[in-house]
Structure formats: C-alpha cells, structure tokens
C-alpha positions as a LaTeX table, in Angstrom:
\begin{tabular}{lrrr}
\hline
Residue & $x$ (\AA) & $y$ (\AA) & $z$ (\AA) \\
\hline
Met1 & $-200.47$ & 133.17 & $-72.54$ \\
Ala2 & $-198.32$ & 136.02 & $-71.64$ \\
Val3 & $-194.46$ & 134.36 & $-71.73$ \\
Ser4 & $-193.95$ & 135.57 & $-68.01$ \\
Arg5 & $-196.86$ & 134.07 & $-66.71$ \\
Leu6 & $-195.40$ & 130.81 & $-67.85$ \\
Ala7 & $-192.43$ & 131.28 & $-66.55$ \\
His8 & $-194.16$ & 132.07 & $-62.75$ \\
Arg9 & $-196.41$ & 129.06 & $-63.13$ \\
Val10 & $-193.13$ & 126.79 & $-63.89$ \\
Leu11 & $-191.72$ & 128.50 & $-60.80$ \\
Asp12 & $-194.79$ & 128.21 & $-59.14$ \\
Gly13 & $-194.87$ & 123.98 & $-59.53$ \\
Asp14 & $-198.10$ & 124.47 & $-62.07$ \\
Ile15 & $-196.24$ & 123.31 & $-65.32$ \\
Val16 & $-193.62$ & 120.83 & $-64.80$ \\
Leu17 & $-189.67$ & 120.67 & $-66.18$ \\
Pro18 & $-189.27$ & 116.75 & $-66.49$ \\
Glu19 & $-186.07$ & 115.59 & $-65.39$ \\
Tyr20 & $-184.65$ & 114.40 & $-68.54$ \\
Arg21 & $-181.42$ & 112.40 & $-69.15$ \\
Arg22 & $-180.49$ & 115.35 & $-71.11$ \\
Gly23 & $-180.60$ & 118.62 & $-68.72$ \\
Phe24 & $-180.29$ & 122.22 & $-69.89$ \\
Val25 & $-177.86$ & 122.79 & $-72.23$ \\
Trp26 & $-178.61$ & 126.03 & $-73.99$ \\
Ser27 & $-175.71$ & 129.28 & $-72.72$ \\
Val28 & $-177.06$ & 132.29 & $-71.62$ \\
Gln29 & $-176.91$ & 134.25 & $-74.61$ \\
Gln30 & $-178.50$ & 131.93 & $-76.69$ \\
Ala31 & $-181.47$ & 131.73 & $-74.07$ \\
Leu32 & $-180.94$ & 136.04 & $-74.66$ \\
His33 & $-181.36$ & 135.51 & $-78.31$ \\
Leu34 & $-184.69$ & 133.80 & $-77.84$ \\
Leu35 & $-185.94$ & 137.33 & $-75.99$ \\
Asp36 & $-185.36$ & 139.09 & $-78.83$ \\
Pro37 & $-188.34$ & 137.69 & $-80.59$ \\
Val38 & $-190.38$ & 137.73 & $-77.55$ \\
His39 & $-190.24$ & 141.19 & $-76.45$ \\
Arg40 & $-191.04$ & 142.05 & $-80.27$ \\
Asn41 & $-193.86$ & 140.09 & $-79.81$ \\
Tyr42 & $-193.08$ & 137.44 & $-82.64$ \\
Pro43 & $-194.03$ & 133.72 & $-82.52$ \\
Ile44 & $-190.74$ & 131.58 & $-81.15$ \\
Gly45 & $-192.52$ & 128.01 & $-81.16$ \\
Gly46 & $-195.43$ & 126.57 & $-79.22$ \\
Leu47 & $-195.02$ & 124.59 & $-76.40$ \\
Ser48 & $-196.36$ & 120.93 & $-76.16$ \\
Leu49 & $-197.52$ & 120.12 & $-72.33$ \\
Trp50 & $-199.38$ & 116.99 & $-70.84$ \\
Gln51 & $-201.86$ & 117.73 & $-68.15$ \\
Ser52 & $-201.63$ & 115.27 & $-64.98$ \\
Thr53 & $-202.85$ & 114.81 & $-61.50$ \\
Glu54 & $-200.14$ & 112.51 & $-60.95$ \\
Arg55 & $-197.33$ & 113.53 & $-58.59$ \\
Leu56 & $-194.76$ & 114.19 & $-61.02$ \\
Ala57 & $-190.60$ & 114.08 & $-60.82$ \\
Gly58 & $-189.16$ & 117.99 & $-62.12$ \\
Glu59 & $-186.48$ & 120.08 & $-62.22$ \\
Ser60 & $-186.35$ & 121.63 & $-58.21$ \\
Lys61 & $-184.02$ & 124.56 & $-59.38$ \\
Val62 & $-184.34$ & 126.29 & $-62.33$ \\
Ala63 & $-181.81$ & 128.72 & $-63.80$ \\
Asn64 & $-180.83$ & 129.08 & $-59.87$ \\
Leu65 & $-184.47$ & 129.41 & $-58.67$ \\
Asp66 & $-186.50$ & 127.00 & $-56.71$ \\
Val67 & $-189.33$ & 125.58 & $-58.06$ \\
Gln68 & $-192.33$ & 124.78 & $-55.82$ \\
Pro69 & $-193.06$ & 120.84 & $-55.10$ \\
Thr70 & $-196.01$ & 120.15 & $-57.18$ \\
Arg71 & $-199.07$ & 119.46 & $-54.77$ \\
Glu72 & $-200.73$ & 115.79 & $-54.01$ \\
Gly73 & $-203.59$ & 116.01 & $-56.90$ \\
Tyr74 & $-203.51$ & 119.33 & $-57.93$ \\
Pro75 & $-203.31$ & 119.39 & $-62.06$ \\
Val76 & $-200.46$ & 120.70 & $-63.38$ \\
Asp77 & $-198.91$ & 120.51 & $-67.10$ \\
Cys78 & $-196.00$ & 118.69 & $-67.60$ \\
Ile79 & $-193.83$ & 120.48 & $-70.54$ \\
Ile80 & $-192.45$ & 117.61 & $-73.18$ \\
Asp81 & $-191.34$ & 120.14 & $-75.87$ \\
Gly82 & $-190.10$ & 123.77 & $-75.42$ \\
Arg83 & $-188.23$ & 122.81 & $-72.34$ \\
Gln84 & $-185.13$ & 124.29 & $-73.30$ \\
Arg85 & $-186.19$ & 127.55 & $-74.62$ \\
Leu86 & $-188.87$ & 127.94 & $-71.23$ \\
Ala87 & $-186.02$ & 127.40 & $-69.05$ \\
Gly88 & $-183.74$ & 129.71 & $-70.97$ \\
Ile89 & $-186.70$ & 132.55 & $-70.78$ \\
Ile90 & $-187.02$ & 131.74 & $-66.89$ \\
Gly91 & $-182.91$ & 132.03 & $-66.74$ \\
Ala92 & $-182.96$ & 135.69 & $-68.65$ \\
Leu93 & $-186.04$ & 137.15 & $-67.16$ \\
His94 & $-185.93$ & 135.99 & $-63.02$ \\
Gly95 & $-182.53$ & 134.10 & $-62.74$ \\
Gly96 & $-180.62$ & 137.33 & $-61.46$ \\
Ser97 & $-177.43$ & 135.15 & $-60.39$ \\
Gly98 & $-174.63$ & 133.43 & $-61.28$ \\
Arg99 & $-174.70$ & 133.32 & $-65.04$ \\
Trp100 & $-177.94$ & 134.35 & $-65.00$ \\
Asn101 & $-177.18$ & 138.29 & $-64.40$ \\
Thr102 & $-178.96$ & 139.51 & $-67.46$ \\
Gly103 & $-179.93$ & 143.01 & $-68.63$ \\
Tyr104 & $-181.90$ & 145.09 & $-71.44$ \\
Asp105 & $-180.27$ & 147.60 & $-72.74$ \\
Leu106 & $-182.80$ & 150.50 & $-73.47$ \\
Glu107 & $-180.43$ & 152.28 & $-76.00$ \\
Ala108 & $-179.42$ & 149.33 & $-78.13$ \\
Asp109 & $-182.56$ & 147.17 & $-77.69$ \\
Val110 & $-180.99$ & 144.19 & $-77.00$ \\
Phe111 & $-180.70$ & 141.92 & $-73.79$ \\
Leu112 & $-177.07$ & 141.14 & $-72.70$ \\
Glu113 & $-174.86$ & 139.56 & $-69.92$ \\
Leu114 & $-174.33$ & 141.98 & $-67.23$ \\
Ala115 & $-170.67$ & 142.04 & $-65.80$ \\
Glu116 & $-171.25$ & 144.69 & $-63.32$ \\
Glu117 & $-173.77$ & 145.01 & $-60.43$ \\
Gln118 & $-174.22$ & 148.40 & $-60.75$ \\
Pro119 & $-174.86$ & 148.66 & $-64.82$ \\
Pro120 & $-175.14$ & 151.98 & $-66.38$ \\
Ala121 & $-178.67$ & 154.02 & $-66.56$ \\
His122 & $-180.06$ & 153.02 & $-69.95$ \\
Ile123 & $-179.49$ & 149.13 & $-68.86$ \\
Val124 & $-182.37$ & 147.46 & $-66.75$ \\
Pro125 & $-181.06$ & 144.51 & $-64.58$ \\
Met126 & $-184.30$ & 141.78 & $-65.33$ \\
Lys127 & $-184.23$ & 140.89 & $-61.96$ \\
Ser128 & $-185.18$ & 144.37 & $-61.16$ \\
Ile129 & $-188.01$ & 143.83 & $-63.25$ \\
Ser130 & $-191.47$ & 142.53 & $-61.27$ \\
Ser131 & $-193.05$ & 142.45 & $-64.73$ \\
Pro132 & $-191.42$ & 141.59 & $-68.03$ \\
Asp133 & $-194.21$ & 141.99 & $-69.97$ \\
Leu134 & $-195.14$ & 145.10 & $-68.89$ \\
Leu135 & $-191.31$ & 146.24 & $-69.92$ \\
Phe136 & $-191.67$ & 144.78 & $-73.22$ \\
Ser137 & $-194.77$ & 146.64 & $-73.85$ \\
Gln138 & $-193.84$ & 149.71 & $-72.74$ \\
Val139 & $-190.54$ & 149.31 & $-75.32$ \\
Ala140 & $-193.02$ & 148.14 & $-77.80$ \\
Ala141 & $-195.22$ & 151.28 & $-78.13$ \\
Leu142 & $-191.70$ & 153.85 & $-77.49$ \\
Arg143 & $-190.39$ & 152.06 & $-80.98$ \\
Ala144 & $-193.14$ & 152.30 & $-82.22$ \\
Asp145 & $-193.28$ & 155.87 & $-82.10$ \\
Gln146 & $-190.05$ & 156.14 & $-82.81$ \\
Glu147 & $-190.86$ & 154.11 & $-85.99$ \\
Thr148 & $-194.04$ & 155.71 & $-87.32$ \\
Gly149 & $-194.24$ & 158.47 & $-85.14$ \\
Thr150 & $-197.90$ & 157.69 & $-85.28$ \\
Gly151 & $-197.43$ & 155.66 & $-81.88$ \\
Thr152 & $-199.63$ & 152.55 & $-83.76$ \\
Arg153 & $-198.90$ & 149.42 & $-81.97$ \\
Arg154 & $-197.99$ & 146.02 & $-83.46$ \\
Arg155 & $-200.84$ & 143.55 & $-82.77$ \\
Ser156 & $-200.43$ & 141.03 & $-80.61$ \\
Arg157 & $-200.15$ & 137.53 & $-81.98$ \\
Pro158 & $-201.17$ & 134.34 & $-79.99$ \\
His159 & $-198.37$ & 132.05 & $-79.24$ \\
Ala160 & $-199.26$ & 128.47 & $-79.92$ \\
Arg161 & $-199.88$ & 125.58 & $-77.37$ \\
Thr162 & $-200.87$ & 122.30 & $-77.36$ \\
Ala163 & $-203.55$ & 121.15 & $-75.42$ \\
Val164 & $-203.91$ & 117.29 & $-74.15$ \\
Arg165 & $-205.90$ & 115.02 & $-72.01$ \\
Pro166 & $-204.57$ & 113.28 & $-69.00$ \\
Gly167 & $-202.83$ & 109.57 & $-69.03$ \\
Pro168 & $-200.63$ & 107.27 & $-68.07$ \\
Ser169 & $-197.05$ & 108.22 & $-68.33$ \\
Ser170 & $-196.20$ & 104.65 & $-69.60$ \\
Asp171 & $-197.63$ & 106.10 & $-73.63$ \\
Leu172 & $-195.09$ & 108.13 & $-74.02$ \\
Asp173 & $-192.69$ & 105.72 & $-76.15$ \\
Ser174 & $-195.76$ & 104.64 & $-78.03$ \\
Leu175 & $-196.37$ & 108.79 & $-78.61$ \\
Tyr176 & $-192.71$ & 109.57 & $-80.07$ \\
Gly177 & $-191.06$ & 106.12 & $-80.65$ \\
Thr178 & $-188.07$ & 106.54 & $-79.67$ \\
Gln179 & $-185.79$ & 106.40 & $-76.65$ \\
Thr180 & $-185.03$ & 109.97 & $-76.41$ \\
Phe181 & $-187.28$ & 111.62 & $-74.81$ \\
Thr182 & $-187.62$ & 109.70 & $-71.36$ \\
Pro183 & $-188.78$ & 111.84 & $-68.28$ \\
Lys184 & $-188.65$ & 109.85 & $-64.93$ \\
Ser185 & $-191.99$ & 110.55 & $-64.22$ \\
Cys186 & $-194.69$ & 112.39 & $-66.31$ \\
Ala187 & $-198.01$ & 111.75 & $-67.42$ \\
Met188 & $-199.09$ & 111.07 & $-71.15$ \\
Pro189 & $-202.57$ & 110.79 & $-72.34$ \\
Thr190 & $-203.86$ & 107.56 & $-73.53$ \\
Arg191 & $-204.04$ & 107.27 & $-77.52$ \\
Pro192 & $-207.60$ & 107.01 & $-78.97$ \\
Asp193 & $-206.75$ & 103.92 & $-80.88$ \\
Ala194 & $-204.39$ & 102.51 & $-78.47$ \\
\hline
\end{tabular}
C-alpha cells in the first residue's frame, strides 16, 4: 500500500494511532530522513495492525492535522508497531504548518524543513502536493533517466504489513509480556493457544 494512502487512512479514521503513555517523540529531521528511503521505494520496515470493530481511543490530531473519529461498528486497524514512523510520515507529507512546514528540494534531491513561506522554485512545499506518491514516482523516473540514460525504473518493492484477526484488547499484555506498550483502548486478537 502506498505511504500516502496509509497517511490518508489515518486522517480518515480508518487506522487508529492509539494514545500511548509515550507521545510522538520524533523530531522533524528524523521524519524527513525516513522520507528518503520512502521516495526511493526502499523498504522502511513493517507496520503491525490489529483490526477491530470496537470504538477505539486514538489521537485526535496528528502533526497538527485533525483525525476523523472512528465510526461505530466500522472496522478499523489499530497500529501497534510503526506508530512513530507513520506519524512522522504524516507530518512530513501532509502537516504543512508549525514545525511540519516541509519541502522537497528537486536540485539537491532531499527533504527539508522550510523556513520561509515562498521557497525558491526548485523547492516543492509538501503541503502543496495532493499526491506525494505521484511526486515520488516522477522524481524516480527523472533520476533513472539521469543516472542510466535509459529511463528504466526500479522495480516496486512491497512494504511489509502484518495482518491479524480481531480480538479483545485485554490480550495486549500477554502478547507482549511487558508494560511498555499500553494503549488506553486497542482491540487485540485472541491467541489460539490461550
């Protein structure tokens, strides 16, 4: 699934970022460094999601953007691993205000924080891009043309996703055996051997 599609699913309330004891701790620079392998279509690790129809307590804002509330009885995916990465990607690609004013430098081929509202023409503010994936594919095609002269593109690599079945949120501690991961509410699957 495309990274920007995952981001939109979070903002639409289809993927819930549970409220953990530890909030979002990544800096903007860490999120921007993560975008380099994303736009080059390199794997960045997987996400672990639990599907549930329970009403889940999740973040109401991610990177200064409003998140739609989950709909009663509607299945949602609760993210249990990859929360920092996904929240950082949302901020870097869609935040657009405050600390999340980011852009892509077409000349230097890097993502950066923007200090000004009107950057030079070779810097694309990410808040002005409706489809970051389209930008990434266009940049990849341009890069391939420049590097090889043939216009060949790198093969798309799938991103890992762990799918699980629904279950009660009380199984979380038994699955992880630790108190470091404690959402306020998140449905977890029932283990077959339990």
